[in-house]
Every structure is written in C-alpha cells, then in structure tokens.
C-alpha positions, 0 to 999 in steps of 0.5 A: 500500500502506497500512501501519499503525504496527504493521506498520511495527514488525513490518518494522523488527523483521524487519530488525533480526533479519536484521542480527543474523543477518548480523553473527553470521555475520561473527562480529561481537559487535554481532549480539546488540544487533541481535537484542535490539532486533529481538526487543523490537520483535517482542514489541511487534508480537506483543502488539499483534496478540494473537499469543501464539506471537510473544510467546513466541518473542520472549521465549525468543530474547531470553533465548537472545541474553543467554545467547549474549552472556554466553558469547561474553564468557567466551572 
C-alpha cells in the first residue's frame, strides 16, 4: 500500500480526533488540544483534496472545541 503525504495527514488527523474523543470521555481537559490539532490537520487534508464539506466541518468543530474549552474553564 502506497500512501501519499496527504493521506498520511488525513490518518494522523483521524487519530488525533479519536484521542480527543477518548480523553473527553475520561473527562480529561487535554481532549480539546487533541481535537484542535486533529481538526487543523483535517482542514489541511480537506483543502488539499478540494473537499469543501471537510473544510467546513473542520472549521465549525474547531470553533465548537474553543467554545467547549472556554466553558469547561468557567466551572
């Protein structure tokens, strides 16, 4: 199997996002950082393959991650 550079970026993004979900389920605040990195990488992946739904989703979820991080810190 010959993976291109951009496919590797997509898989790394997927792994970061999964780690973020796992840490969130364990109520560990660093989940937001993993989600942020994963979504930035996924944005780059979507941009490179011209997938505008992926780009839009990544931007929206990155904003939701920031909102969640701010709200988590208010408690």
